[in-house]
C-alpha positions in Angstrom: 39.3 27.9 41.9 37.5 30.6 43.5 40.5 32.8 42.7 39.9 31.8 39.2 36.5 32.8 39.0 37.3 36.1 41.2 40.5 37.1 39.1 39.1 36.6 35.8 36.1 38.1 34.1 34.5 35.3 32.3 32.1 36.3 29.0 29.3 35.0 30.9 26.7 36.3 27.8 28.9 34.4 25.3 29.2 30.8 27.1 25.3 31.0 27.7 24.8 31.6 24.3 27.0 28.7 23.0 25.1 26.6 25.6 21.6 27.5 24.3 22.5 26.9 20.5 24.7 23.4 21.7 21.1 22.5 23.6 19.0 23.4 20.3 21.7 21.6 18.1 21.8 18.4 20.3 18.2 18.3 20.4 18.0 18.7 16.4 20.5 15.5 15.8 18.1 13.4 18.4 15.2 14.0 16.6 17.1 12.9 13.4 18.3 9.6 14.9 15.0 9.0 16.8 13.2 9.0 12.8 15.7 6.5 11.4 15.2 4.2 14.7 13.7 0.9 14.0 11.4 -0.2 16.1 11.6 -3.9 17.7 9.7 -6.4 16.1 7.1 -8.1 18.2 7.0 -11.7 18.9 4.6 -12.8 16.0 2.7 -16.0 15.6 3.5 -17.9 12.4 0.8 -19.1 9.9 1.6 -22.6 10.7 0.5 -22.0 14.3 -3.0 -20.4 13.0 -3.7 -23.6 10.9 -3.2 -26.0 13.9 -6.0 -24.3 15.4 -8.2 -22.6 12.7 -8.1 -25.8 10.8 -11.3 -24.9 8.6 -10.0 -21.3 7.7 -6.7 -23.2 6.9 -8.2 -25.7 4.4 -10.0 -22.4 2.8 -7.2 -20.4 2.4 -4.7 -22.9 1.1 -5.9 -23.4 -2.4 -6.8 -19.9 -2.8 -5.4 -17.4 -4.9 -4.1 -15.4 -1.6 -2.3 -18.4 -0.7 -0.3 -18.9 -4.1 -0.2 -15.6 -4.9 3.8 -15.8 -4.9 4.2 -19.3 -6.6 1.6 -18.8 -9.4 3.0 -19.9 -12.6 1.5 -16.7 -14.3 2.5 -14.4 -11.7 6.2 -15.8 -11.7 6.2 -16.1 -15.7 5.0 -12.2 -15.7 7.5 -11.3 -13.0 10.6 -12.7 -14.1 9.8 -11.4 -17.5 9.7 -8.3 -15.9 12.9 -8.1 -14.4 11.5 -9.2 -10.9 10.6 -5.7 -9.4 10.2 -5.3 -6.1 7.1 -3.6 -5.8 5.1 -6.5 -6.6 6.1 -8.3 -3.6 4.3 -5.8 -1.7 1.1 -7.8 -2.5 1.9 -11.0 -3.3 4.0 -11.6 -0.2 3.4 -11.2 3.2 5.2 -8.3 5.4 7.4 -7.1 2.5 9.9 -4.5 3.4 10.9 -2.5 0.3 14.4 -1.3 2.2 15.9 -4.8 2.3 13.7 -7.0 0.1 12.7 -9.3 2.6 9.8 -10.7 3.7 7.9 -13.2 5.9 6.0 -15.5 3.6 5.4 -15.8 0.1 1.9 -15.5 -0.7 -1.1 -13.3 1.3 -1.0 -15.2 4.5 -2.6 -14.2 8.0 -0.4 -11.6 9.3 -1.3 -9.9 5.6 -5.1 -9.1 6.5 -5.0 -9.8 10.4 -2.0 -8.1 11.4 0.8 -9.0 14.1 -1.0 -12.1 16.0 1.2 -12.0 19.7 1.4 -14.8 21.8 -1.5 -13.0 23.7 -3.9 -15.0 21.3 -5.7 -16.7 22.4 -8.2 -15.5 24.2 -7.2 -11.8 22.9 -8.6 -11.5 19.7 -7.1 -10.7 16.5 -7.6 -7.8 14.5 -9.1 -7.6 11.0 -7.4 -5.1 8.7 -9.6 -6.5 5.3 -12.0 -4.1 4.9 -12.9 -3.2 1.1 -10.8 -0.3 1.1 -7.8 -2.5 2.5 -8.4 -5.4 0.1 -8.1 -2.3 -2.8 -4.8 -1.3 -1.6 -3.6 -4.7 -3.9 -6.7 -5.1 -5.6 -6.6 -1.5 -7.1 -8.4 -2.6 -10.8 -11.4 -4.4 -8.9 -11.9 -1.5 -6.2 -11.9 1.4 -9.1 -14.8 -1.0 -10.8 -16.5 -1.2 -7.3 -17.0 2.3 -6.6 -18.7 2.7 -9.8 -21.3 0.4 -9.1 -24.6 0.8 -6.8 -23.0 -1.9 -4.3 -20.4 1.0 -3.2 -23.1 3.7 -2.6 -25.0 1.0 -0.3 -21.9 -0.1 1.6 -21.7 -3.8 -0.2 -18.2 -4.4 0.4 -15.7 -7.6 -0.5 -16.7 -10.0 2.3 -20.5 -9.4 1.6 -20.1 -11.8 -1.5 -16.4 -13.2 -1.2 -15.4 -15.9 1.7 -12.3 -13.9 2.5 -10.4 -16.7 3.1 -11.2 -18.7 0.1 -12.0 -15.4 -2.2 -14.5 -17.4 -3.5 -18.3 -16.5 -3.5 -20.5 -17.2 -0.5 -23.0 -19.0 -2.7 -21.9 -22.1 -4.5 -23.9 -20.9 -7.1 -23.0 -17.4 -8.0 -26.1 -16.2 -9.6 -28.0 -17.2 -6.5 -25.8 -14.8 -4.6 -27.3 -12.0 -7.1 -30.8 -13.5 -6.7 -30.5 -13.4 -3.0 -30.0 -9.5 -3.0 -32.0 -8.7 -6.3 -34.9 -10.8 -6.7 -37.3 -8.2 -6.0 -36.0 -6.0 -9.1 -35.6 -9.0 -11.2 -39.3 -9.7 -12.1 -40.1 -10.9 -15.6 -36.0 -10.9 -16.2 -36.1 -15.0 -14.5 -38.2 -15.9 -17.2 -35.8 -14.4 -20.0 -34.2 -16.8 -23.1 -31.2 -16.3 -21.5 -31.9 -17.7 -18.3 -33.5 -20.8 -20.4 -30.4 -21.2 -22.1 -28.3 -21.3 -18.9 -26.7 -17.7 -18.9 -27.1 -16.6 -15.8 -25.9 -12.7 -14.1 -22.2 -13.4 -14.0 -21.9 -14.3 -17.6 -22.8 -11.2 -18.5 -22.7 -8.3 -15.8 -19.5 -9.9 -14.4 -18.0 -10.7 -18.2 -14.2 -10.0 -18.4 -13.7 -9.2 -22.0 -9.5 -9.1 -22.9 -7.9 -5.9 -24.0 -6.6 -5.9 -27.2 -2.9 -5.5 -26.5 -2.3 -7.5 -22.7 -0.6 -4.7 -20.6 3.0 -5.7 -19.4 1.8 -6.1 -15.6 -0.7 -8.3 -17.1 -3.7 -6.2 -15.2 -6.9 -6.3 -16.8 -10.4 -5.3 -16.1 -11.8 -7.8 -13.5 -15.5 -7.7 -14.3 -16.8 -5.9 -11.0 -18.4 -3.2 -12.5 -21.3 -4.9 -13.5 -22.0 -2.8 -16.5 -23.8 -3.9 -19.9 -21.7 -2.7 -22.9 -22.1 -3.4 -26.6 -18.9 -5.5 -26.6 -20.8 -7.6 -24.0 -23.5 -8.7 -26.3 -21.0 -9.1 -29.0 -19.2 -11.9 -27.2 -21.8 -13.9 -27.8 -24.0 -12.6 -31.2 -21.6 -12.2 -33.5 -24.1 -13.7 -36.0 -26.7 -11.3 -35.5 -24.4 -8.3 -35.1 -22.8 -9.0 -38.2 -19.3 -8.5 -36.3 -17.8 -11.3 -38.3 -15.9 -12.4 -35.6 -15.9 -13.6 -31.7 -13.7 -11.9 -29.1 -10.6 -14.5 -28.1 -11.7 -17.0 -25.4 -15.3 -16.2 -26.4 -16.0 -18.3 -29.4 -18.2 -20.5 -27.9 -20.1 -18.0 -25.6 -19.9 -15.9 -22.5 -20.8 -18.7 -20.1 -18.2 -21.2 -21.4 -15.6 -18.5 -21.4 -16.2 -17.8 -17.6 -16.1 -21.8 -16.7 -12.2 -21.2 -17.3 -11.9 -17.8 -14.7 -8.9 -15.7 -16.2 -7.7 -15.5 -19.6 -4.9 -17.8 -20.5 -3.3 -16.2 -23.2 -1.6 -13.5 -21.7 1.5 -15.2 -20.9 2.4 -16.1 -24.3 1.5 -12.3 -25.7 4.1 -11.3 -22.9 6.8 -13.8 -24.5 5.7 -12.3 -28.4 6.2 -8.6 -26.6 9.4 -9.6 -24.4 11.7 -8.0 -27.5 9.9 -4.7 -27.7 12.2 -1.9 -25.6 11.3 1.6 -25.6 13.4 3.8 -27.8 14.5 7.5 -27.6 11.4 7.9 -24.9 12.2 8.3 -21.0 12.5 5.2 -19.4 11.0 4.3 -16.5 12.9 3.8 -13.2 13.7 0.3 -12.3 12.9 -0.7 -8.2 16.5 -0.5 -7.0 16.8 3.2 -8.6 13.4 4.0 -7.4 14.6 2.9 -3.7 18.0 4.9 -4.3 16.1 7.9 -5.0 14.1 7.8 -2.1 17.1 6.9 0.2 18.8 10.2 -1.1 15.6 12.0 -0.5 15.5 10.8 2.8 19.2 11.5 3.3 18.5 15.0 1.9 15.3 15.7 4.4 18.1 14.4 7.3 20.9 17.1 6.8 18.2 20.2 6.2 16.9 19.2 9.3 20.3 19.4 10.6 21.1 22.9 8.8 17.7 24.4 10.0 18.4 22.7 13.8 22.0 24.6 13.4 20.6 27.9 12.3 17.8 28.0 15.1 20.8 27.3 17.4 22.7 30.1 16.2 19.5 32.2 16.4 18.5 31.4 20.0 22.0 31.4 20.9 22.7 34.8 19.7 19.6 36.1 21.0 20.2 34.7 24.3 23.9 36.0 24.4 22.7 39.8 23.4 20.0 39.5 26.0 22.1 38.3 28.6 25.2 40.9 27.8 22.4 43.7 27.8 21.1 42.8 31.6 25.3 42.8 32.5 25.9 45.9 31.1 22.9 47.9 32.4 23.9 46.0 35.7 27.8 47.3 35.6 26.4 50.9 34.8 23.8 51.0 37.3 26.9 49.2 40.0 29.0 52.6 38.4 26.4 55.2 39.2 26.2 54.0 42.4 30.0 54.1 43.3 30.4 57.7 41.6 27.4 58.8 44.1 29.5 57.3 47.0 32.6 58.9 46.0 31.1 62.3 45.5 
């Protein structure tokens, strides 16, 4: 082996440059692979285990809109009509994974707002993710309305008025919740004719007027802007304003309409509109197409990163080879000069 290295002059600059470039490329490949690695799932406590200890919370939650976010008849009808778009499941299930379409539980369960509860609880506390902005990640319309109000500027958020588990008002009578904060500013209004007729704060300030055409996704205003508009008055005072008609669902006034909560007519309207299709216009991508586009973009990013790593490896390898070769050449010239001096 020693004779091999002494008898043959190896191209060390080239070898050094190739090794440097190879190291850079290998590092780039490892970086790409690391981005695709999935973290192992931590042991998570299922909802039924939470209910064994938190009986009061479970009783509040089990009949809530969160608990039935997936199996609600209205949601199911609209979701099936739209072709079961997967993006809806991000808010109507718990721990939905867009890449696989899998989820851990139907509806909004404990983990959706508390994160992963490991076996260390108890005694370790569980996190709470349900601040106003976090709620708004699903309740986007409500969040947008809330940002327009004085509640937002005073940082009065969702859980200042709502039980996070039942989603119901913190007061048995919603108007009492308003008076709890606004009593000093209401003054003589407490003796107003509306109050005497049993029409309270939320009957006007949280009145939800259905749009003339129900949107395909069924998402409508939620009444959290708390503003009064002429349409609010028309909902009851059609005769006095000579409108000649009542808003759908408000024939008997706002107070009666608010008893029923959400509008009941949009499923029927959705069926009537089911035959309408876009003609000659750009068609929105389906969830599957969006997923394929995202996967293609990620693959393209990885290819680009590999290409950049290869180019960087070539540049670094070439620079290293030039630097080593230049040093070797100078050393040889110096040794040749010394040999010439000794020979002379």
